[in-house]
C-alpha positions in Angstrom: 133.3 125.9 111.5 133.1 129.0 109.3 134.7 127.1 106.4 132.0 124.4 106.9 129.2 126.8 106.2 131.1 128.4 103.3 131.4 124.9 101.6 127.8 124.2 102.3 126.9 127.4 100.5 129.1 126.5 97.6 127.3 123.0 97.5 123.9 124.7 97.5 124.9 127.0 94.6 126.2 123.9 92.6 123.1 121.9 93.2 120.8 124.8 92.3 122.7 125.4 89.1 122.5 121.7 88.2 118.8 121.5 88.8 118.2 124.6 86.8 120.3 123.1 83.9 118.1 119.9 84.0 114.9 122.0 83.9 116.1 123.9 80.9 117.6 121.0 79.1 115.6 120.1 76.0 115.7 116.4 76.4 112.9 113.9 77.1 112.6 113.2 80.8 114.7 116.1 82.0 112.0 117.7 84.1 111.3 114.4 85.8 115.0 113.9 86.4 115.3 117.3 87.9 112.4 116.6 90.3 113.7 113.2 91.3 117.3 114.7 91.8 115.9 117.5 93.9 113.9 115.0 96.0 117.0 112.7 96.5 119.3 115.6 97.4 116.6 116.9 99.8 116.4 113.5 101.5 120.1 113.4 101.9 121.1 116.9 102.8 118.3 118.0 105.2 119.0 115.3 107.8 122.8 114.8 107.0 124.0 118.4 107.3 122.7 119.1 110.8 123.7 115.6 112.0 127.2 116.0 110.5 127.6 119.5 112.0 126.5 118.3 115.4 128.8 115.3 115.3 131.8 117.4 114.2 131.1 120.0 116.9 130.9 117.3 119.6 134.2 115.7 118.5 135.9 119.1 118.5 134.6 120.1 121.9 135.3 116.6 123.5 138.9 116.7 122.2 139.3 120.3 123.5 138.0 119.2 126.9 140.4 116.3 127.1 143.4 118.5 126.3 142.9 121.3 128.8 146.1 123.3 129.6 148.0 122.1 132.7 147.1 118.4 132.4 150.4 117.5 130.8 152.4 119.5 133.4 150.5 117.8 136.2 151.2 114.4 134.8 154.9 115.2 134.3 155.1 116.6 137.8 153.5 113.4 139.1 156.1 111.3 137.3 158.9 113.4 138.7 157.5 113.1 142.2 157.3 109.3 141.9 160.9 109.3 140.6 162.0 111.5 143.5 160.3 109.3 146.0 162.0 106.2 144.5 165.3 108.1 144.5 164.9 109.3 148.1 165.4 105.8 149.5 168.8 105.5 147.9 169.9 109.0 149.0 168.9 108.3 152.6 170.7 105.0 152.6 173.9 106.7 151.4 173.6 109.4 154.0 172.8 107.0 156.8 175.7 104.6 156.3 179.3 105.4 155.9 180.1 104.7 152.3 183.7 104.0 153.2 182.8 101.0 155.3 181.5 97.9 153.8 177.8 97.3 154.8 176.9 93.9 156.3 174.3 91.5 154.9 172.0 92.4 157.8 172.0 96.1 156.7 171.2 95.1 153.2 168.4 92.8 154.3 166.9 95.4 156.7 167.1 98.2 154.1 165.9 95.9 151.2 169.0 96.8 149.2 170.3 94.4 146.6 173.7 95.9 146.1 175.9 98.6 147.7 179.4 99.6 146.4 182.2 102.2 146.4 184.2 103.1 143.2 187.3 105.2 142.9 189.0 106.8 139.8 192.5 106.5 138.7 193.7 107.8 135.4 190.1 107.9 134.0 189.6 104.3 135.1 187.1 103.1 137.7 187.8 100.3 140.0 185.6 99.0 142.8 186.7 99.6 146.4 184.1 97.0 147.3 180.7 95.6 145.9 178.5 94.1 148.4 175.5 92.1 147.1 172.4 90.9 148.8 172.6 87.1 148.9 169.0 86.7 147.8 169.1 89.4 145.1 168.2 88.5 141.5 170.9 90.6 140.0 173.0 88.5 137.5 176.6 87.8 138.5 177.8 89.6 135.3 175.9 92.8 136.0 178.0 95.9 136.7 177.4 99.6 136.9 178.2 101.1 133.5 181.1 103.5 133.1 178.8 106.2 131.7 176.6 106.2 134.8 179.8 106.6 136.9 181.0 109.4 134.7 177.6 111.2 135.0 177.8 110.9 138.8 181.4 112.3 138.8 180.3 115.2 136.6 177.0 116.1 138.2 177.6 114.9 141.7 174.5 112.6 141.6 172.9 110.3 139.2 169.9 108.0 139.4 168.3 105.7 137.0 165.5 103.0 136.9 166.2 99.8 135.1 164.9 96.2 134.6 166.5 93.1 135.6 164.4 90.0 134.7 160.9 90.8 135.8 162.0 93.2 138.6 161.9 97.0 138.5 165.1 98.4 140.1 166.5 101.8 140.9 170.1 102.8 141.0 171.5 105.9 142.8 175.1 107.1 142.5 176.6 109.9 144.6 180.0 111.6 144.3 182.1 111.6 147.5 185.4 113.3 146.8 187.1 111.4 144.1 185.0 108.3 144.7 181.4 107.3 143.8 179.1 105.5 146.2 176.4 103.4 144.7 173.2 101.6 145.9 170.8 99.4 143.9 167.4 98.4 145.3 164.0 97.2 144.0 161.2 99.7 143.6 158.1 99.1 145.7 155.3 97.6 143.8 152.8 100.3 144.7 155.2 103.0 143.5 155.8 101.1 140.3 152.1 100.8 139.6 151.6 104.5 140.3 154.4 105.3 137.8 152.9 103.0 135.1 149.4 104.5 135.4 150.7 108.1 135.2 152.9 107.1 132.2 149.9 105.6 130.4 147.8 108.6 131.2 150.6 110.9 129.8 150.8 108.8 126.7 147.0 109.1 126.1 147.2 112.8 126.7 150.1 113.1 124.2 148.0 111.2 121.7 145.1 113.5 122.2 147.4 116.5 121.9 148.6 115.2 118.5 144.9 114.6 117.5 144.1 118.2 118.5 147.0 119.6 116.5 146.3 117.6 113.4 142.5 117.4 113.5 141.1 120.4 115.3 143.8 123.0 114.7 144.0 122.0 111.0 140.2 121.6 110.6 140.5 117.9 109.6 137.1 117.1 111.2 135.3 119.8 109.3 137.1 118.9 106.1 136.0 115.2 106.5 132.5 116.4 107.2 132.4 118.5 104.1 133.8 115.7 102.0 131.3 113.3 103.4 128.4 115.5 102.5 129.7 116.2 99.0 130.1 112.4 98.4 126.6 111.7 99.6 125.3 114.5 97.3 127.2 113.0 94.4 125.8 109.6 95.1 122.3 111.0 95.4 122.7 112.7 92.0 123.9 109.5 90.3 121.2 107.4 92.0 118.5 109.9 90.8 120.0 109.8 87.3 120.0 106.0 87.1 116.6 105.7 88.6 115.1 108.3 86.3 116.5 106.5 83.3 115.0 103.2 84.5 111.6 104.8 85.0 111.5 107.2 82.1 112.7 104.8 79.4 109.9 102.2 80.0 107.3 105.0 80.4 108.4 106.6 77.3 108.2 103.3 75.5 104.7 102.9 76.7 103.7 106.4 75.7 105.2 105.8 72.2 103.4 102.5 72.0 100.1 104.2 72.9 100.7 106.9 70.2 101.3 104.1 67.6 98.1 102.4 68.6 96.2 105.7 68.4 97.7 106.0 64.9 96.2 102.5 64.1 99.6 100.8 64.1 98.9 97.5 65.9 102.2 95.9 64.8 104.2 98.0 67.1 105.9 96.1 70.0 107.6 97.4 73.1 111.1 96.1 73.9 112.3 96.8 77.5 115.4 95.2 79.1 114.1 95.6 82.6 113.4 92.5 84.8 110.9 94.1 87.2 107.3 95.3 87.0 108.1 97.4 83.9 108.9 94.3 82.0 105.6 92.7 83.1 103.8 96.0 82.1 105.5 95.9 78.6 104.7 92.3 78.0 101.1 92.9 79.1 100.9 95.9 76.7 102.3 93.8 73.8 99.8 91.1 74.6 97.0 93.6 74.7 98.0 95.0 71.4 98.1 91.5 69.9 94.7 90.7 71.3 93.4 94.1 70.1 94.8 93.3 66.6 93.3 89.9 66.6 89.9 91.2 67.8 90.0 94.0 65.2 90.9 91.5 62.4 88.2 89.2 63.6 85.7 92.0 63.8 86.6 93.1 60.3 86.2 89.6 59.0 82.8 89.2 60.8 81.6 92.5 59.4 82.9 91.5 56.0 81.2 88.1 56.2 78.0 89.7 57.5 78.0 92.1 54.5 78.7 89.3 52.1 75.9 87.3 53.7 73.5 90.1 53.0 74.8 90.2 49.4 74.4 86.4 49.2 70.9 86.6 50.5 69.9 89.1 47.9 71.7 87.4 45.1 70.1 84.1 46.1 66.7 85.7 46.1 67.2 87.4 42.7 68.7 84.3 41.1 65.8 82.2 42.4 63.3 84.8 41.1 64.9 84.6 37.7 65.2 80.9 37.6 61.6 80.2 38.3 60.2 81.7 35.0 63.2 80.3 33.1 62.6 76.8 34.3 58.9 77.2 33.5 59.6 78.5 30.0 62.1 75.7 29.4 59.5 73.1 30.3 56.9 74.8 28.0 59.3 74.8 25.1 60.0 71.1 25.6 56.2 70.5 25.7 55.1 72.5 22.8 57.9 72.0 20.3 57.5 69.1 17.9 59.7 66.1 18.4 61.7 66.8 15.2 62.5 70.3 16.3 63.4 69.2 19.8 65.9 66.7 18.4 67.6 69.4 16.4 67.8 71.7 19.5 68.7 68.9 21.9 72.2 70.1 22.6 71.1 73.7 23.1 68.3 72.7 25.5 70.6 70.5 27.5 73.1 73.4 27.8 70.4 75.7 29.0 69.2 73.1 31.4 72.8 72.5 32.7 73.4 76.2 33.3 70.0 76.5 35.0 71.0 73.7 37.4 74.3 75.4 38.0 72.6 78.6 38.8 70.2 76.8 41.1 73.1 75.1 42.9 74.8 78.5 43.2 71.7 80.0 44.5 71.5 77.2 47.1 75.1 77.8 48.2 74.4 81.6 48.5 71.3 80.8 50.6 73.3 78.5 52.9 76.0 81.0 53.3 73.5 83.8 54.1 71.6 81.7 56.6 74.4 79.9 58.4 73.0 78.8 61.8 74.7 79.4 65.2 76.6 76.4 66.3 75.0 73.9 68.6 78.0 72.7 70.7 77.6 69.0 71.8 80.1 66.3 72.7 81.1 64.4 69.5 83.7 61.9 68.3 86.0 63.5 65.9 86.9 60.2 64.2 83.3 59.5 63.5 82.9 62.9 61.9 86.0 62.3 59.7 84.8 58.8 58.7 81.4 60.2 57.7 82.9 62.9 55.6 85.4 60.5 53.9 82.4 58.1 53.1 80.6 60.9 51.4 83.6 61.9 49.4 84.6 58.4 48.4 82.9 58.5 45.0 84.7 61.7 43.9 88.2 61.2 45.3 89.4 59.2 42.3 93.0 57.9 42.8 93.9 60.5 45.5 95.0 58.8 48.7 93.4 60.1 51.9 95.3 59.0 55.1 94.4 59.7 58.7 96.5 59.9 61.9 93.9 60.6 64.6 94.8 60.8 68.3 92.5 58.8 70.6 93.2 61.3 73.4 91.8 64.1 71.2 88.8 62.1 69.9 86.1 63.5 72.3 85.6 67.2 71.6 82.9 69.9 71.9 81.6 71.1 68.5 78.7 71.3 66.2 78.7 68.1 64.2 77.0 69.5 61.1 79.2 72.5 60.9 82.3 70.4 61.5 81.3 68.1 58.7 80.8 71.1 56.4 84.3 72.4 57.3 86.0 69.1 56.7 84.0 68.6 53.4 85.1 72.0 52.1 88.8 71.5 53.1 89.1 68.0 51.8 87.4 68.9 48.5 89.8 71.7 48.0 92.7 69.3 48.6 91.2 66.8 46.0 90.9 69.7 43.5 94.6 70.7 44.2 95.9 67.2 43.8 94.4 66.5 40.4 93.8 62.8 41.2 97.5 62.0 41.7 98.4 63.2 45.2 97.9 62.4 48.9 95.9 64.1 51.6 96.9 63.6 55.3 94.4 64.3 58.1 96.0 64.4 61.6 94.7 65.4 65.1 96.3 65.7 68.5 95.5 67.0 71.9 96.1 70.8 72.4 96.8 72.9 75.4 94.1 75.0 77.2 91.9 76.8 76.2 91.8 74.6 73.0 90.9 70.9 73.0 92.2 69.7 69.6 94.7 70.6 66.9 93.9 69.2 63.5 95.7 69.5 60.2 94.7 68.8 56.6 97.7 68.7 54.4 97.9 67.9 50.7 100.8 67.7 48.2 99.0 69.4 45.4 99.7 72.5 43.3 99.7 74.9 46.3 99.2 78.7 46.1 101.3 81.8 45.7 101.3 84.6 48.2 98.8 86.7 46.4 96.3 83.9 46.1 96.8 83.0 49.8 96.0 86.5 50.9 92.8 86.6 48.8 91.5 83.2 49.4 89.6 84.1 52.6 87.6 86.8 50.8 84.1 85.8 49.9 83.4 85.2 46.1 87.2 84.8 45.3 87.9 81.5 43.6 90.4 80.0 41.3 88.0 77.2 40.2 86.1 77.3 37.0 82.8 76.4 38.6 83.6 77.6 42.2 81.4 80.1 44.1 84.3 81.5 46.2 82.4 80.7 49.5 84.1 77.6 50.6 86.9 79.2 52.6 84.7 81.9 53.8 82.4 79.3 55.3 85.4 77.5 56.8 86.6 80.7 58.5 83.1 81.5 59.7 82.8 78.0 61.3 86.2 78.3 63.0 85.3 81.7 64.4 81.9 80.5 65.6 83.7 77.8 67.6 86.2 80.4 69.1 89.0 78.6 67.3 92.0 79.6 65.3 93.0 78.8 61.7 96.3 79.1 59.9 97.1 78.3 56.3 100.6 77.6 55.0 101.1 77.1 51.3 103.8 77.4 48.6 103.5 77.1 44.8 104.0 73.5 43.7 104.7 72.5 47.3 101.2 71.8 48.6 99.0 73.3 51.3 98.6 72.8 55.1 95.5 74.0 56.9 96.0 74.0 60.7 92.9 74.4 62.9 92.6 74.6 66.7 89.1 74.1 68.2 
């Protein structure tokens, strides 16, 4: 018991040192691991140590009570008494009847004796004077008293021994008479035999308990096992706390790192966690949130940029119109007051001025439309009818470019603003016509899309395509690669898609064509 408390004190010192080491260890998550380890060890040791101590004490005391001094002597004395009682019948038989005379069958029957005999010695040889057997005895015909038993009787004067014959328990008593040995064999009474067996079993159990006491109690095996059990539980608690702290700290640390990256305006950071529980769901939710935040930020930046450019377009349209008005009036006055001969000499110059004034007027109109784009009026429409209407308008300018359509009937009825959708298709198809240079093909496709979108449409051309630098700048207002372009076409397309809460993606390669994919 004293050793038990010594080992518990050693365990307490080891655990305290380990926890102190974790607290001072300059590694991420060490304080949390120390707290979790202390909690696990507390949950294990506080109930287990008293319970183990109580169990070991009860086992020790119970074994000591079962092996009280004197019980073994009493059981051995009982066995000897039972043996003496069985032996007494044979001694009384030999004393009652003259061994020299042969007993009759009636005597054997009355005394319940199976065999009686008299043996004499001659030159260290034994020969029977007579052997009288009970006619109904179950002794085999070949059974004889052994020479060793006769020798023991001659040396000690008396010899007795229990033995089995078939399923019967028999007792043999030999007694020395001069130079002869008288013998009697008889069955042991069943009650006496049962008593002997019960005492023998009790003695065997007692001997087993004595061995247990010697090996377990006297050698402190119970207390050693108790100490080993507690040390094993403590080790398991430490390992469990370590693994659990890793499973908790790693995802939490990843989330903290992700939040720091977001605070540093890094919205491309993604969290990768191998867990399959709630932490994985949390990481996926965090990644989704970052993606949504990035999309919202990009959308907000685009909206702010478009709003700023709309204000610029409004002012430019106003200034251009203010300048165009006196220029147009002056041009008309020149045409009116100049003589015909002078006008014919300046015809090309006047035509060029008028053409540029018309171009500026068209540009001012485009700026005005971009600056005053209305909010969409969402109504049920037929997408095929919108496409047919736009293609009919563009029929005179498409030249030899082939325009093919593959429109899904399931995706025909959608919710959109018909005017804005026409403007979107007009701009995209016009861009495709300019890229094909009258020798290519434009393919317009539509198909049903999954929720929350209704339709996925694609406008693909096999024209000259764009390089990466042009592709990055094409969504900026007033950026254009066309000689007479305003740079507002794609800006208007993006504005219309965003006003419909849709998505747009453009894929293009130099000399490989362009694909514009839109979801509404």
